[in-house]
FIGU-553858 format. One record per residue: x, y, z of N, C-alpha, C, CB in turn; residue number from 1; residue in three letters; chain. Coordinates in nm, 4 decimals, padded with zeros to 6 digits, m for minus. Glycine has a CB too. Layout:
// residues N
SITE        n.x        n.y        n.z       ca.x       ca.y       ca.z        c.x        c.y        c.z       cb.x       cb.y       cb.z   resi   resn   chain
SITE          X          Y          Z          X          Y          Z          X          Y          Z          X          Y          Z    NUM    ALA       A
...
***
This chain:
// residues 88
SITE        n.x        n.y        n.z       ca.x       ca.y       ca.z        c.x        c.y        c.z       cb.x       cb.y       cb.z   resi   resn   chain
SITE    01.1941    02.6609    02.3081    01.2424    02.5513    02.3893    01.3932    02.5659    02.4041    01.2046    02.4138    02.3270      1    MET       A
SITE    01.4430    02.5416    02.5202    01.5857    02.5568    02.5428    01.6615    02.4406    02.4784    01.6162    02.5649    02.6937      2    SER       A
SITE    01.7896    02.4640    02.4566    01.8718    02.3631    02.3899    01.8861    02.2377    02.4755    02.0097    02.4202    02.3574      3    GLU       A
SITE    01.8910    02.2526    02.6086    01.9044    02.1395    02.6990    01.7821    02.0479    02.6904    01.9243    02.1885    02.8429      4    ASN       A
SITE    01.6629    02.1053    02.6858    01.5417    02.0238    02.6731    01.5367    01.9545    02.5377    01.4165    02.1102    02.6925      5    GLN       A
SITE    01.5846    02.0212    02.4320    01.5830    01.9643    02.2982    01.6743    01.8423    02.2886    01.6247    02.0693    02.1959      6    ASP       A
SITE    01.7865    01.8433    02.3595    01.8793    01.7298    02.3577    01.8181    01.6098    02.4296    02.0139    01.7684    02.4232      7    ILE       A
SITE    01.7428    01.6339    02.5374    01.6858    01.5255    02.6159    01.5719    01.4535    02.5438    01.6364    01.5790    02.7475      8    ASN       A
SITE    01.5039    01.5196    02.4514    01.3952    01.4541    02.3780    01.4537    01.3593    02.2747    01.3030    01.5586    02.3098      9    ARG       A
SITE    01.3781    01.2547    02.2440    01.4235    01.1572    02.1467    01.4147    01.2097    02.0045    01.3435    01.0308    02.1595     10    GLY       A
SITE    01.4791    01.1382    01.9155    01.4827    01.1770    01.7743    01.3433    01.1835    01.7147    01.5683    01.0798    01.6947     11    PHE       A
SITE    01.2622    01.0795    01.7366    01.1294    01.0751    01.6756    01.0375    01.1811    01.7346    01.0675    00.9372    01.6934     12    TRP       A
SITE    01.0574    01.2129    01.8596    00.9794    01.3198    01.9223    01.0128    01.4545    01.8579    01.0063    01.3247    02.0748     13    SER       A
SITE    01.1400    01.4783    01.8318    01.1800    01.6042    01.7673    01.1264    01.6115    01.6248    01.3335    01.6183    01.7667     14    ARG       A
SITE    01.1292    01.5002    01.5530    01.0758    01.4981    01.4171    00.9262    01.5260    01.4191    01.1043    01.3628    01.3494     15    VAL       A
SITE    00.8541    01.4621    01.5097    00.7103    01.4849    01.5204    00.6795    01.6313    01.5485    00.6505    01.3970    01.6299     16    PHE       A
SITE    00.7491    01.6884    01.6455    00.7221    01.8277    01.6815    00.7622    01.9241    01.5707    00.7952    01.8638    01.8097     17    HIS       A
SITE    00.8625    01.8916    01.4936    00.8999    01.9743    01.3792    00.7830    01.9851    01.2811    01.0244    01.9163    01.3087     18    LEU       A
SITE    00.7274    01.8696    01.2426    00.6155    01.8710    01.1486    00.4879    01.9252    01.2125    00.5908    01.7310    01.0950     19    TYR       A
SITE    00.4640    01.8939    01.3381    00.3440    01.9417    01.4068    00.3428    02.0937    01.4167    00.3345    01.8801    01.5465     20    TYR       A
SITE    00.4545    02.1509    01.4581    00.4624    02.2969    01.4693    00.4536    02.3628    01.3322    00.5925    02.3385    01.5394     21    ASP       A
SITE    00.5158    02.3039    01.2334    00.5092    02.3594    01.0980    00.3686    02.3531    01.0401    00.6052    02.2856    01.0068     22    GLY       A
SITE    00.3003    02.2437    01.0610    00.1649    02.2292    01.0076    00.0673    02.3209    01.0813    00.1184    02.0828    01.0179     23    PHE       A
SITE    00.0887    02.3400    01.2097    00.0000    02.4241    01.2895    00.0065    02.5697    01.2439    00.0362    02.4137    01.4378     24    ARG       A
SITE    00.1220    02.6140    01.1969    00.1364    02.7539    01.1564    00.1009    02.7770    01.0096    00.2778    02.8001    01.1819     25    SER       A
SITE    00.0619    02.6742    00.9364    00.0241    02.6899    00.7957   m00.1123    02.7554    00.7823    00.0239    02.5544    00.7249     26    MET       A
SITE   m00.1310    02.8244    00.6700   m00.2640    02.8756    00.6368   m00.3093    02.8164    00.5042   m00.2640    03.0307    00.6303     27    THR       A
SITE   m00.2395    02.8471    00.3970   m00.2748    02.7935    00.2652   m00.2362    02.6462    00.2560   m00.2054    02.8742    00.1531     28    VAL       A
SITE   m00.1319    02.6081    00.3221   m00.0834    02.4704    00.3165   m00.1845    02.3690    00.3655    00.0413    02.4575    00.3966     29    GLY       A
SITE   m00.2653    02.4054    00.4645   m00.3671    02.3134    00.5149   m00.4682    02.2799    00.4064   m00.4382    02.3731    00.6364     30    LYS       A
SITE   m00.5071    02.3793    00.3309   m00.6013    02.3561    00.2210   m00.5383    02.2667    00.1146   m00.6459    02.4900    00.1586     31    THR       A
SITE   m00.4126    02.2907    00.0832   m00.3445    02.2079   m00.0169   m00.3311    02.0635    00.0296   m00.2064    02.2653   m00.0482     32    LEU       A
SITE   m00.2968    02.0415    00.1568   m00.2874    01.9058    00.2095   m00.4233    01.8368    00.2100   m00.2294    01.9077    00.3504     33    TRP       A
SITE   m00.5291    01.9130    00.2345   m00.6638    01.8568    00.2297   m00.6972    01.8110    00.0877   m00.7676    01.9602    00.2789     34    PHE       A
SITE   m00.6613    01.8911   m00.0111   m00.6847    01.8539   m00.1511   m00.6022    01.7308   m00.1875   m00.6501    01.9715   m00.2456     35    ILE       A
SITE   m00.4777    01.7257   m00.1431   m00.3927    01.6081   m00.1690   m00.4540    01.4838   m00.1065   m00.2497    01.6303   m00.1141     36    ILE       A
SITE   m00.5056    01.4964    00.0163   m00.5697    01.3825    00.0826   m00.6913    01.3324    00.0062   m00.6105    01.4203    00.2234     37    GLY       A
SITE   m00.7729    01.4235   m00.0442   m00.8901    01.3833   m00.1226   m00.8474    01.3116   m00.2502   m00.9770    01.5059   m00.1571     38    ILE       A
SITE   m00.7458    01.3642   m00.3180   m00.6980    01.3002   m00.4410   m00.6437    01.1599   m00.4134   m00.5894    01.3864   m00.5069     39    LYS       A
SITE   m00.5684    01.1429   m00.3059   m00.5156    01.0107   m00.2718   m00.6282    00.9135   m00.2395   m00.4193    01.0204   m00.1532     40    LEU       A
SITE   m00.7306    00.9622   m00.1700   m00.8456    00.8777   m00.1419   m00.9116    00.8320   m00.2713   m00.9465    00.9520   m00.0541     41    PHE       A
SITE   m00.9303    00.9223   m00.3642   m00.9917    00.8866   m00.4925   m00.9042    00.7871   m00.5671   m01.0151    01.0123   m00.5788     42    ILE       A
SITE   m00.7740    00.8103   m00.5726   m00.6843    00.7211   m00.6457   m00.6835    00.5801   m00.5889   m00.5442    00.7765   m00.6446     43    PHE       A
SITE   m00.6697    00.5681   m00.4582   m00.6460    00.4366   m00.3998   m00.7718    00.3616   m00.3601   m00.5596    00.4508   m00.2812     44    PHE       A
SITE   m00.8819    00.4287   m00.3363   m01.0015    00.3582   m00.2915   m01.1106    00.3544   m00.3968   m01.0547    00.4221   m00.1667     45    PHE       A
SITE   m01.1392    00.4654   m00.4590   m01.2479    00.4695   m00.5563   m01.2057    00.4049   m00.6875   m01.2927    00.6137   m00.5804     46    VAL       A
SITE   m01.0928    00.4464   m00.7434   m01.0498    00.3933   m00.8725   m01.0114    00.2461   m00.8659   m00.9335    00.4732   m00.9245     47    LEU       A
SITE   m00.9660    00.1994   m00.7501   m00.9314    00.0578   m00.7353   m01.0519   m00.0300   m00.7637   m00.8777    00.0294   m00.5943     48    LYS       A
SITE   m01.1674    00.0074   m00.7112   m01.2864   m00.0742   m00.7306   m01.3420   m00.0618   m00.8716   m01.3924   m00.0358   m00.6303     49    PHE       A
SITE   m01.3184    00.0513   m00.9375   m01.3704    00.0696   m01.0730   m01.2844    00.0009   m01.1787   m01.3808    00.2170   m01.1045     50    LEU       A
SITE   m01.1522    00.0116   m01.1669   m01.0634   m00.0369   m01.2723   m00.9910   m00.1668   m01.2405   m00.9633    00.0668   m01.3025     51    PHE       A
SITE   m00.9902   m00.2092   m01.1169   m00.9174   m00.3303   m01.0792   m01.0090   m00.4262   m01.0038   m00.7946   m00.2950   m00.9932     52    PHE       A
SITE   m01.1023   m00.4891   m01.0728   m01.1899   m00.5842   m01.0040   m01.1119   m00.7081   m00.9609   m01.3077   m00.6244   m01.0947     53    PRO       A
SITE   m01.1705   m00.7853   m00.8722   m01.1058   m00.9070   m00.8228   m01.1210   m01.0162   m00.9278   m01.1666   m00.9523   m00.6861     54    ASP       A
SITE   m01.0291   m01.0173   m01.0229   m01.0350   m01.1060   m01.1382   m01.0216   m01.2530   m01.0990   m00.9266   m01.0693   m01.2370     55    PHE       A
SITE   m00.9348   m01.2831   m01.0046   m00.9105   m01.4223   m00.9676   m01.0320   m01.4869   m00.9025   m00.7921   m01.4310   m00.8740     56    LEU       A
SITE   m01.1126   m01.4095   m00.8326   m01.2310   m01.4668   m00.7684   m01.3337   m01.5131   m00.8713   m01.2944   m01.3650   m00.6738     57    SER       A
SITE   m01.3327   m01.4539   m00.9899   m01.4241   m01.4979   m01.0948   m01.3740   m01.6239   m01.1633   m01.4437   m01.3878   m01.1974     58    THR       A
SITE   m01.2434   m01.6498   m01.1588   m01.1846   m01.7668   m01.2255   m01.1674   m01.8865   m01.1330   m01.0510   m01.7302   m01.2843     59    LYS       A
SITE   m01.1407   m01.8624   m01.0051   m01.1048   m01.9696   m00.9123   m01.1803   m01.9538   m00.7808   m00.9530   m01.9707   m00.8867     60    CYS       A
SITE   m01.1925   m02.0671   m00.7091   m01.2635   m02.0656   m00.5820   m01.1699   m02.0655   m00.4612   m01.3555   m02.1841   m00.5743     61    ASP       A
SITE   m01.0649   m02.1446   m00.4648   m00.9762   m02.1576   m00.3499   m00.8438   m02.0864   m00.3756   m00.9518   m02.3054   m00.3176     62    THR       A
SITE   m00.7666   m02.0672   m00.2685   m00.6350   m02.0057   m00.2819   m00.5410   m02.0936   m00.3637   m00.5747   m01.9787   m00.1439     63    ASN       A
SITE   m00.5539   m02.2247   m00.3510   m00.4698   m02.3164   m00.4269   m00.4976   m02.3023   m00.5766   m00.4932   m02.4618   m00.3810     64    GLN       A
SITE   m00.6243   m02.2927   m00.6140   m00.6598   m02.2756   m00.7549   m00.6106   m02.1414   m00.8083   m00.8113   m02.2870   m00.7734     65    GLU       A
SITE   m00.6175   m02.0382   m00.7247   m00.5678   m01.9070   m00.7650   m00.4181   m01.9105   m00.7894   m00.6011   m01.8025   m00.6591     66    LYS       A
SITE   m00.3453   m01.9755   m00.6991   m00.2001   m01.9865   m00.7139   m00.1639   m02.0648   m00.8398   m00.1385   m02.0538   m00.5902     67    ALA       A
SITE   m00.2356   m02.1708   m00.8652   m00.2101   m02.2521   m00.9845   m00.2413   m02.1734   m01.1118   m00.2937   m02.3815   m00.9805     68    GLU       A
SITE   m00.3495   m02.0985   m01.1119   m00.3862   m02.0183   m01.2286   m00.2791   m01.9130   m01.2579   m00.5228   m01.9507   m01.2066     69    TYR       A
SITE   m00.2311   m01.8445   m01.1535   m00.1282   m01.7426   m01.1728    00.0004   m01.8068   m01.2239   m00.1017   m01.6662   m01.0413     70    VAL       A
SITE    00.0377   m01.9217   m01.1668    00.1591   m01.9908   m01.2121    00.1486   m02.0287   m01.3586    00.1848   m02.1161   m01.1275     71    ARG       A
SITE    00.0343   m02.0795   m01.3988    00.0152   m02.1184   m01.5378    00.0224   m01.9979   m01.6309   m00.1182   m02.1896   m01.5547     72    GLN       A
SITE   m00.0346   m01.8865   m01.5890   m00.0329   m01.7675   m01.6732    00.1077   m01.7088   m01.6853   m00.1283   m01.6628   m01.6174     73    GLN       A
SITE    00.1860   m01.7161   m01.5791    00.3207   m01.6613   m01.5824    00.4178   m01.7483   m01.6599    00.3711   m01.6422   m01.4431     74    LEU       A
SITE    00.4052   m01.8787   m01.6469    00.5006   m01.9686   m01.7113    00.4549   m02.0139   m01.8485    00.5247   m02.0886   m01.6246     75    THR       A
SITE    00.3272   m01.9997   m01.8798    00.2763   m02.0446   m02.0077    00.2547   m02.1946   m02.0124    00.3695   m02.0037   m02.1166     76    GLY       A
SITE    00.2731   m02.2622   m01.9007    00.2556   m02.4063   m01.8914    00.1083   m02.4353   m01.8661    00.3450   m02.4670   m01.7790     77    ASN       A
SITE    00.0462   m02.5169   m01.9500   m00.0961   m02.5438   m01.9366   m00.1258   m02.6664   m01.8515   m00.1572   m02.5610   m02.0720     78    GLN       A
SITE   m00.0259   m02.7495   m01.8257   m00.0465   m02.8690   m01.7453   m00.0004   m02.8439   m01.6021    00.0284   m02.9893   m01.8062     79    GLU       A
SITE   m00.0814   m02.8829   m01.5042   m00.0350   m02.8679   m01.3657    00.0791   m02.9631   m01.3373   m00.1497   m02.8923   m01.2666     80    PRO       A
SITE    00.1760   m02.9177   m01.2615    00.2935   m02.9978   m01.2277    00.2656   m03.0716   m01.0983    00.4213   m02.9095   m01.2149     81    VAL       A
SITE    00.2873   m03.2030   m01.0990    00.2731   m03.2824   m00.9777    00.4080   m03.2808   m00.9068    00.2260   m03.4296   m01.0094     82    ASP       A
SITE    00.4129   m03.2288   m00.7871    00.5388   m03.2108   m00.7156    00.6063   m03.3432   m00.6837    00.5152   m03.1339   m00.5880     83    ALA       A
SITE    00.5276   m03.4500   m00.6675    00.5862   m03.5804   m00.6339    00.6595   m03.6415   m00.7524    00.4778   m03.6764   m00.5856     84    ASP       A
SITE    00.6171   m03.6105   m00.8733    00.6752   m03.6726   m00.9924    00.7449   m03.5719   m01.0818    00.5682   m03.7442   m01.0710     85    HIS       A
SITE    00.7922   m03.4632   m01.0273    00.8576   m03.3581   m01.1064    00.9931   m03.4006   m01.1578    00.8726   m03.2326   m01.0244     86    ALA       A
SITE    01.0611   m03.4960   m01.0929    01.1945   m03.5384   m01.1327    01.1931   m03.6484   m01.2377    01.2705   m03.5850   m01.0127     87    ASP       A
SITE    01.0770   m03.7010   m01.2739    01.0708   m03.8128   m01.3701    01.1145   m03.7734   m01.5076    00.9319   m03.8681   m01.3775     88    ASP       A
***
C-alpha cells in the first residue's frame, strides 16, 4: 500500500489491518490462538458454573433482599437500618 493511501485511512482501520494481515500470515500462531480461546472458554464459562453458583438466589428472593443481605455481611450489622429514622 502506498504511503498516501495509508495516511488517508483512519487510525482504527490501520490497527485492524495490522492485526488482520499479521494473523492471516500465521501458521503455528493460529493453532496457539485456538488453544488460548479454548482455555478462556473453559475458564470463564465452564468453571464459573462449577465453582461460583448463584449463592444469593438461594438466600434471597428479591433484589432488595439481596442488597440488604450483602450490606449486612459487609458491615457485620445484623439489624436492618430504617432510612427514615437513621438520625435518631
